[in-house]
N, C-alpha and C positions, 0 to 999 in steps of 0.2 A: 784919869791916865791908869791909874789902879784896879778901877774894873775892867778898862781895857787888857789889862797885864792878866787879870785873872781870869776872864773869858779865853782867852789866847791859851793860857795854860791848859785850860780845860779841855778846849777844842783838840789841842794837840794831844793830851793824855788819852781821848777819845779816838782820835784817827790811829795812834800808836797803838792801843789795845786792840782794835778790830783788824787792823793791817795785816793779815796771815798771809802766810807763801807757801802754802801747805802743796807740796807735789804730789805725797804718796800716802797713803794711809791704810794699811791693812793688818788684818788679824795673822798672825804669827803662830800662836800658841794657845792650848786651853789645858787645864788641869782641875783635878779634884782638891778637897781641903787637905787630903795626906800628901798632895805634891805628886801624885800619880798623874801622866797626862801624856801629850802628844804633839808633834809639831803638824801644822794644819796648813802649811804655805802652799803646798800642792795637792790638796786633798778637795773634794767635792762634799763628803760626809766622813763624821767622824767615825773611828773607829769602835770607842768606848761609849758607854752612856754617862751623862754628866748630870743627874737629875739630883735637884735641891742645891748646895752650894757650890760655885765652882770661880775660876780665876781665868780671864783670857789676857793675854799679850797682846800690844798692840806696838806696830812700827809705823812711826810718824817722820817723813822725809820732809825737811824744809822747816820753816820757823812758823810756830803760831803761837807764839805770846802767852796771853794770858787764858785764851780760847784752850776748851779742853775738847779731844771728840767725843761723841754720843755713842757708847756701845751697849749693844742690846743683843739678847739670845731671846728669840720669840719675844714675849710680854716681858721679859726680865731685863732693867736697866740695870746696867753696868756702875757700880761705883769708884770712882779714883781712889787708888791706896797708892802708888808710887811711881816712879821714872827714873830711868837711868839714861845718861846722854852718851851717844854712841859717835865715834870720831874715826877721823880715815886722813891720816897725813897731817896730826895736829889740828884738823879742822872739822868743826861737830857739824854734822852730816844729819842728824835725828835724834828721835828718842825712842826707847821702847818704855810705855806704859802700861802699868798692871791695872787691872780692872777687878772687881769682886761682884759676882753675881749671886743673886738670893733667890729662891724659888724658882730654879729652873725646870722646865719640862722639855720641850721640843722646838727647834725653830731654828731659822737661818742667824749666823752672827752679821750684825749691820753695823759698819763703822760709818760717820758721817759726822761733818764738821759745818754748821751754819746751813740746814738743811740740804747740803750737797752730799751725796753718797758717794764714798768710796769703795766700799767693798762690802759684798751681799754673797760671795760663792759657796761658802761652807756650811753645810746643814748640821746641827747639834743633835744626835739621838740621846 
């Protein structure tokens, strides 16, 4: 009985951890180490150059539990820094996540969850 209980607990934790309900994940901003940046929601190409170290903000709508999106600019993979929950009418609708990128040169911003690509429209120069 004890083994069955442990198996059921592990199985429920596994299912809960990977049962994400992500509706949307988009890059909304990019800025450099000095805080200078731009809103990229309706752009195809950034106005400024972001070579070296930069930061991206990504909005994720829905529940993603313990999974974090994979955010990259060209070959530079973003490292998760922090998040802020977004509420509408006292109900959580999503989160804004901040990612730090090192050695950025050029390329598209790519936002994905578990091999499913959500956003690749903005080219960073």
